[in-house]
C-alpha positions as CSV (number, residue, x, y, z in Angstrom):
1,M,169.1,56.0,62.7
2,I,172.1,53.7,62.4
3,D,172.7,50.6,61.4
4,L,173.4,48.3,64.3
5,K,173.1,45.0,62.9
6,D,175.7,42.6,64.5
7,K,177.5,45.0,66.5
8,Q,178.3,44.3,70.1
9,V,176.5,45.9,73.3
10,E,179.6,48.3,73.3
11,T,180.1,49.4,70.2
12,V,176.1,50.1,69.9
13,L,176.5,52.0,73.3
14,E,179.6,53.7,72.0
15,E,177.9,54.8,68.9
16,A,174.8,56.0,70.7
17,I,176.7,58.1,72.9
18,K,178.6,60.2,70.2
19,E,175.1,60.9,68.7
20,L,174.5,63.4,71.5
21,Q,175.1,66.9,71.3
22,T,174.8,68.2,74.8
23,D,175.5,67.0,78.3
24,D,171.9,67.1,79.2
25,E,170.5,65.2,76.1
26,C,170.0,61.3,76.5
27,R,168.9,58.7,74.5
28,L,167.1,55.5,74.9
29,V,169.1,52.4,73.5
30,S,167.8,49.3,73.1
31,I,169.8,45.8,72.4
32,T,168.3,42.7,71.6
33,K,170.0,39.0,71.1
34,K,169.2,35.9,71.1
35,I,170.2,33.8,73.9
36,D,170.2,30.1,75.8
37,K,167.4,28.6,77.1
38,V,165.9,30.3,80.1
39,D,162.8,30.1,82.5
40,P,161.0,32.9,82.6
41,L,159.9,32.1,86.1
42,H,163.2,32.1,87.2
43,F,163.9,35.0,85.6
44,F,161.1,36.7,87.3
45,M,162.2,35.7,90.5
46,A,165.9,36.8,90.1
47,A,164.6,40.2,88.9
48,K,163.3,41.0,92.7
49,Q,166.9,42.5,93.0
50,L,166.4,45.3,90.8
51,G,163.6,46.4,92.9
52,G,159.7,46.4,92.8
53,N,159.1,46.9,89.3
54,R,158.4,43.0,87.5
55,T,156.2,42.7,84.8
56,F,155.2,39.3,83.1
57,W,152.5,38.1,80.4
58,T,152.0,35.2,78.7
59,D,149.3,34.3,76.1
60,S,146.6,31.9,76.5
61,K,148.3,29.1,74.0
62,Q,151.9,29.9,76.0
63,N,153.6,30.7,72.5
64,L,154.8,34.2,73.9
65,W,156.2,35.0,77.4
66,L,157.8,38.2,78.1
67,T,159.3,38.7,81.6
68,G,160.4,42.5,82.6
69,A,163.0,43.3,85.4
70,G,163.6,46.9,86.4
71,K,162.6,49.9,84.9
72,A,164.1,51.5,82.1
73,H,161.2,54.1,81.0
74,Q,157.6,54.5,82.3
75,F,155.0,56.6,80.9
76,S,151.6,57.4,82.3
77,A,148.2,59.6,81.2
78,E,145.3,60.4,83.0
79,I,143.3,63.1,80.5
80,D,142.8,61.8,77.1
81,R,144.7,58.6,78.3
82,F,144.3,56.7,74.9
83,E,145.4,59.2,72.5
84,E,147.9,60.7,75.4
85,T,149.5,57.2,75.9
86,E,150.0,56.5,72.3
87,K,151.6,59.9,71.6
88,Q,154.2,59.0,74.3
89,W,155.0,55.6,73.1
90,N,155.2,57.2,69.3
91,A,157.9,59.6,70.8
92,V,159.9,57.1,72.8
93,L,160.1,54.9,69.5
94,D,160.9,58.4,67.4
95,Q,163.9,58.7,69.7
96,A,165.3,55.8,70.4
97,I,168.2,53.9,69.1
98,I,167.0,50.1,68.4
99,H,169.3,47.3,67.6
100,N,166.8,44.6,66.8
101,P,167.7,42.0,63.9
102,F,164.6,40.0,64.6
103,T,160.9,40.3,63.6
104,V,159.9,38.1,66.2
105,P,156.7,39.5,68.2
106,G,157.7,40.8,71.8
107,T,161.4,41.6,70.8
108,G,162.8,45.3,70.4
109,I,161.4,48.0,72.4
110,V,158.5,46.0,74.3
111,A,156.2,48.3,77.0
112,L,153.9,46.3,79.3
113,G,151.2,47.9,81.2
114,G,147.5,48.7,81.6
115,M,144.8,51.0,82.3
116,S,142.3,51.6,84.9
117,F,138.4,50.6,84.2
118,D,136.8,53.8,84.7
119,P,139.1,57.2,84.9
120,K,135.9,59.0,86.0
121,K,135.5,57.0,89.3
122,Q,136.5,58.4,92.4
123,P,139.9,56.4,93.2
124,T,140.6,54.8,96.6
125,E,143.8,54.3,98.6
126,L,143.8,50.8,97.2
127,W,144.7,51.9,93.8
128,K,146.8,55.1,94.5
129,E,149.8,53.4,92.9
130,F,148.4,52.8,89.7
131,R,147.4,55.5,87.4
132,P,144.6,55.5,84.7
133,S,147.1,54.4,82.3
134,Q,150.5,53.4,82.8
135,F,153.5,51.2,80.9
136,T,156.7,50.2,81.6
137,I,159.8,49.6,79.5
138,P,161.9,47.4,81.1
139,A,165.4,47.4,81.8
140,F,165.6,43.9,81.1
141,L,163.0,41.5,79.3
142,L,163.3,38.2,78.4
143,T,161.2,36.8,75.7
144,R,160.1,33.5,75.1
145,Y,158.5,33.1,71.7
146,K,157.5,29.4,71.0
147,N,161.0,27.5,71.3
148,D,163.2,30.2,70.9
149,H,164.6,33.1,74.0
150,Y,165.6,36.5,73.4
151,L,167.3,39.2,75.7
152,T,166.4,42.8,75.2
153,I,168.5,45.4,77.2
154,N,166.9,48.6,77.3
155,I,169.5,52.0,78.8
156,Y,169.2,55.7,78.7
157,V,172.4,57.0,77.8
158,K,174.1,60.4,78.5
159,K,177.2,62.2,76.4
160,N,179.5,62.0,79.1
161,D,178.8,58.0,79.9
162,H,181.4,55.6,79.4
163,A,180.2,52.6,77.0
164,I,182.6,50.0,78.2
165,Q,181.8,50.9,82.0
166,L,178.1,50.3,80.9
167,A,178.3,47.5,79.1
168,D,180.2,45.5,82.0
169,E,177.4,46.8,84.3
170,L,174.8,45.6,82.4
171,K,176.7,42.2,81.7
172,S,176.9,41.8,85.5
173,I,173.2,42.4,85.9
174,E,172.4,40.1,82.9
175,A,174.2,37.0,84.6
176,K,172.3,37.6,87.9
177,L,168.8,37.3,86.2
178,L,170.1,34.7,83.9
179,L,170.9,32.3,86.8
180,G,167.9,32.9,88.7
181,R,165.6,30.1,90.3
182,V,162.3,29.9,92.1
183,N,162.5,29.6,95.9
184,H,159.9,26.9,97.2
185,S,158.9,28.8,100.0
186,D,156.1,27.5,102.4
187,S,152.4,27.2,101.4
188,L,150.4,30.5,101.3
189,T,147.6,30.4,104.0
190,I,144.4,32.6,104.2
191,T,144.0,33.5,107.6
192,D,141.1,35.6,107.0
193,Q,138.9,36.2,104.5
194,L,135.9,39.1,104.3
195,E,133.4,39.9,101.5
196,V,132.9,43.3,101.1
197,E,129.2,44.0,102.0
198,P,127.6,41.3,100.2
199,E,124.0,42.2,101.1
200,K,124.3,45.5,99.6
201,W,125.8,44.3,96.7
202,K,122.9,41.7,96.0
203,N,120.7,45.2,96.7
204,S,122.3,46.8,93.7
205,V,121.8,43.9,91.7
206,R,117.9,44.7,92.7
207,E,118.3,48.3,92.1
208,A,120.6,47.4,88.6
209,T,117.1,45.3,87.5
210,E,115.0,48.1,88.2
211,E,117.1,50.4,85.9
212,I,116.6,47.7,83.0
213,R,112.9,47.2,83.5
214,N,112.5,51.3,83.4
215,G,114.2,51.1,80.1
216,I,117.1,53.0,81.1
217,V,119.6,50.4,80.3
218,E,119.9,46.6,78.7
219,K,122.3,45.4,81.1
220,I,124.6,46.4,83.6
221,V,127.7,44.4,84.9
222,L,128.2,44.7,88.9
223,A,131.6,43.8,90.4
224,R,132.2,43.1,93.9
225,E,135.6,42.7,96.2
226,V,136.6,40.0,98.8
227,R,139.7,40.8,101.1
228,L,142.3,38.5,102.1
229,K,145.0,38.2,104.9
230,F,147.6,35.5,104.7
231,N,150.1,33.8,106.9
232,R,152.9,35.7,105.4
233,Q,154.0,38.0,102.6
234,A,153.2,36.7,99.0
235,D,155.7,35.5,96.8
236,I,154.4,36.5,93.4
237,A,156.7,33.7,91.4
238,I,154.9,31.4,93.2
239,I,151.6,32.5,92.4
240,L,152.3,32.9,89.0
241,S,153.5,29.6,88.6
242,N,150.3,28.0,90.1
243,L,148.3,30.0,87.6
244,I,150.3,28.9,84.8
245,N,149.5,25.4,86.3
246,A,146.0,25.7,87.1
247,Q,145.0,28.4,83.7
248,P,146.3,27.0,80.7
249,N,143.8,28.4,78.5
250,S,144.4,32.1,80.2
251,F,146.3,35.3,79.9
252,I,148.6,35.1,82.9
253,F,149.7,38.5,83.8
254,A,151.4,40.7,86.6
255,Y,152.5,44.3,86.8
256,E,154.5,45.2,89.8
257,I,154.7,48.5,91.6
258,G,156.8,48.6,94.6
259,D,155.1,46.4,97.1
260,N,151.8,46.2,94.8
261,C,151.1,43.8,92.1
262,F,148.2,43.4,90.0
263,V,148.2,39.7,89.0
264,G,146.0,37.3,87.3
265,A,144.5,34.6,85.0
266,S,142.4,36.2,82.3
267,P,140.7,33.8,79.9
268,E,139.5,37.2,77.7
269,R,141.4,38.6,74.9
270,L,140.6,42.6,74.1
271,V,142.5,42.6,71.0
272,K,145.7,41.3,69.4
273,L,147.5,42.8,66.5
274,E,150.1,41.3,64.3
275,G,151.1,44.0,61.7
276,K,147.8,44.7,60.2
277,Q,146.0,41.4,61.3
278,L,143.5,42.1,64.2
279,L,141.8,39.4,66.5
280,S,139.4,40.3,69.5
281,T,137.1,37.9,71.1
282,C,133.8,37.7,72.8
283,L,133.9,35.9,75.7
284,A,130.4,36.2,77.8
285,G,128.0,34.2,79.3
286,T,129.4,31.5,82.2
287,A,128.8,28.2,84.0
288,P,130.8,26.1,86.2
289,R,132.5,23.3,85.0
290,G,131.1,19.6,85.5
291,K,132.4,16.9,88.3
292,T,132.1,14.2,85.5
293,K,132.0,14.1,81.6
294,D,128.3,13.6,81.3
295,D,127.7,16.3,83.9
296,D,129.9,18.9,82.0
297,I,128.3,18.0,78.9
298,R,124.8,18.8,80.4
299,I,126.1,22.2,82.0
300,C,127.7,22.7,78.3
301,N,124.5,22.3,76.5
302,E,122.5,24.1,79.2
303,L,125.0,27.1,78.8
304,M,124.5,27.0,74.9
305,N,121.0,27.2,75.2
306,D,120.2,29.2,78.4
307,E,118.2,32.6,77.1
308,K,120.3,35.0,79.5
309,N,123.5,33.7,78.8
310,R,123.1,34.0,75.1
311,Q,121.7,37.6,74.9
312,E,124.5,38.6,77.0
313,H,127.2,37.0,74.6
314,A,125.0,38.8,71.9
315,F,125.6,41.9,73.7
316,V,129.5,41.5,73.4
317,V,129.2,40.3,69.6
318,T,127.0,43.3,68.4
319,M,129.3,45.7,70.2
320,I,132.5,44.3,69.0
321,K,131.5,44.4,65.3
322,R,129.9,47.5,65.5
323,A,133.3,49.2,67.7
324,I,135.7,48.1,64.9
325,K,133.8,48.4,61.6
326,D,135.1,52.3,61.0
327,Y,138.8,51.1,62.0
328,C,138.9,47.8,60.2
329,T,138.1,45.8,56.6
330,E,137.6,42.3,55.9
331,V,135.7,41.7,59.3
332,D,134.7,38.1,59.9
333,I,132.6,36.6,62.8
334,P,131.0,33.3,63.2
335,D,127.3,33.1,63.3
336,E,127.2,30.8,66.4
337,P,129.5,30.7,69.6
338,V,131.4,28.0,70.7
339,I,132.4,26.8,74.5
340,Y,135.7,28.1,75.7
341,P,136.5,25.3,78.7
342,L,138.7,26.5,81.7
343,K,139.5,24.4,84.8
344,N,136.7,25.9,86.7
345,L,134.5,27.6,84.2
346,Q,133.2,27.7,80.9
347,H,132.3,30.4,78.8
348,L,130.7,31.2,75.3
349,Y,133.2,32.0,72.8
350,T,133.2,34.0,69.5
351,P,136.4,35.0,67.6
352,V,136.3,37.9,65.6
353,E,138.9,38.5,62.6
354,A,139.7,41.7,61.0
355,K,142.8,43.6,58.9
356,L,143.5,47.3,60.5
357,K,143.2,50.4,58.7
358,D,146.6,51.9,57.9
359,D,145.9,55.3,59.8
360,H,145.0,53.3,62.9
361,S,146.4,51.5,65.8
362,I,145.9,49.4,68.7
363,F,144.6,52.3,70.7
364,D,142.0,53.4,68.7
365,I,140.7,49.6,68.7
366,I,141.4,49.6,72.6
367,K,139.5,52.8,73.1
368,Q,136.3,51.7,71.0
369,L,136.4,48.2,72.9
370,H,136.9,49.2,76.2
371,P,134.9,48.3,78.2
372,T,133.0,45.8,76.6
373,P,129.1,44.7,77.5
374,A,130.6,41.9,78.9
375,L,132.5,44.1,81.6
376,G,130.5,47.5,82.0
377,G,127.1,46.9,80.0
378,T,124.6,48.4,77.2
379,P,124.4,50.9,76.4
380,R,128.0,51.8,77.4
381,K,127.3,55.4,78.8
382,E,124.2,54.8,81.2
383,S,125.4,51.4,82.0
384,L,128.9,53.2,83.3
385,A,127.1,55.7,84.8
386,F,125.2,53.3,87.3
387,I,128.3,51.6,87.9
388,R,130.1,54.6,88.9
389,D,127.3,55.8,91.3
390,N,126.0,52.3,92.8
391,E,129.1,50.0,92.8
392,L,130.6,49.5,96.6
393,L,134.7,49.0,95.1
394,D,137.0,50.9,93.5
395,R,137.7,48.7,90.2
396,G,141.2,50.2,89.6
397,W,142.5,48.3,87.0
398,Y,140.0,45.4,87.3
399,G,137.9,44.5,84.0
400,A,140.2,47.0,82.3
401,P,143.1,46.4,79.5
402,I,146.3,44.9,80.8
403,G,148.6,43.8,78.0
404,W,152.2,44.7,75.6
405,L,153.0,46.5,72.5
406,D,156.2,46.5,70.8
407,S,158.5,48.4,68.2
408,N,157.6,45.8,65.6
409,Q,153.8,46.9,65.3
410,N,152.6,44.1,67.3
411,G,150.8,43.7,70.8
412,E,147.8,42.0,72.4
413,F,145.6,43.0,75.6
414,A,143.4,41.1,77.5
415,V,140.9,42.0,80.1
416,A,142.1,42.0,83.5
417,I,139.4,39.7,85.2
418,R,140.2,36.8,87.3
419,S,142.7,38.9,89.3
420,A,143.8,40.5,92.5
421,L,145.8,43.2,93.9
422,I,148.5,41.5,96.1
423,Q,150.1,43.8,98.4
424,G,152.5,42.2,100.9
425,N,150.6,39.8,103.0
426,E,147.0,41.0,101.9
427,A,144.8,41.0,99.0
428,S,142.1,42.1,97.1
429,L,140.1,39.6,94.6
430,F,137.6,41.1,92.5
431,A,134.6,39.5,90.4
432,G,131.5,40.7,88.5
433,C,128.4,39.5,86.5
434,G,126.0,40.8,84.1
435,V,122.6,41.8,85.2
436,V,119.8,41.7,82.8
437,M,116.0,42.3,83.7
438,D,115.1,38.8,84.9
439,S,118.8,38.6,87.0
440,D,118.3,37.2,90.6
441,P,120.6,38.8,93.2
442,E,121.2,35.3,94.8
443,K,122.0,33.3,91.4
444,E,124.4,36.5,90.6
445,Y,126.2,36.1,93.7
446,E,126.7,32.3,93.5
447,E,128.2,33.5,89.6
448,T,130.8,35.7,91.4
449,K,131.8,33.2,93.8
450,I,132.5,30.8,90.9
451,K,134.4,33.3,89.2
452,L,136.5,34.3,92.0
453,L,137.8,30.6,92.4
454,P,140.5,30.7,89.9
455,M,142.7,33.2,92.1
456,L,141.2,32.4,95.4
457,T,142.4,28.7,94.9
458,V,146.0,29.4,93.7
459,L,146.2,31.6,96.7
460,G,145.4,29.2,99.6
461,G,141.7,29.0,99.6
462,K,139.4,25.9,98.9
463,Q,137.4,24.9,96.2
């Protein structure tokens, strides 16, 4: 590894090219620099000119924003996907030349991506572009951390490349990206809305309660799909802008492959890692927001004292504690949940803090946590088997880990709920609920309608 601090792009590229020994050898070069303020959504809109490979992320506090343009490198895995993904990520870092004088999260080489909910489920055409595990290292990445902005350029170089020519090309693309603007197109209107077999879904809830009564499982999470058609092709930048305004306490994400874009506003963190400091969250138990302050307080108190929701939440707390105990030290979990309010919903919430052991990685934790009882059920093996055999949809990346990791040992993944798969002028929306012994199919159906609201409203639906 050569010392790259304070060198210009041309010099960095030139020295990287000189290290190559043969004509067919190539190296990934990553250069991060601090820049003036740039709007992440303007950057996202401008990134459209680099083709259908855009990525977006902002955390629930809007401290960190990541906007990726283009694709410098992509890696995916299907068999042993957690181990294989980590192996490929480490291989990229081992070979790359990284010029990053900053220790800021989300700088240096950053990979953004996600995974499917259940790789054993027979996939459908709906999710054909999305692998069981797939991550992209953008060609250009805008990072906004608190009030500072950074641009990372990632490019592969070969022995016969010319550093000055490459630098000029990169400079030209960079200028276009940094001058991007959001085009305010006409309002998106839903022209057709189809609930996929709601009565069959309610029947599957009944079957799940029978399974629970027979002592096979304790809880099963069942999801359903709503399909939409629009008056025009959906503009992902506008959708992201609307989600940011409407769901300020959520993780906002987008992962685009060609004409397909998986986008959402999830309130649920799976895991966050800063160095060795780990944070996970238990988010299970849901109720609507009240129309008045008094109504809101009443619903909040009912949620805190509702036996079904508290049981559902306790399943998740117990599972996360068991999942991380062999991988972490200094595990800290409060005894009681609190209320986590969103615009349309409120949830029971318990944070989990710990310190990751030296010989483990964020992928070890993701493997242990996914799927949590809030998305799969408990016990995990038996609940997943029921979902696999009885659920009416291909979840794809819905309900699965989505997020980012960087070359500075940082990363964060959310659970991809409150989400939609956008495909041109069509979309599929997903929502699920936890079924326990005394679940009522009609009430569970109404709960999924509430959970569909965050995406439905920003896509032109009515509240």
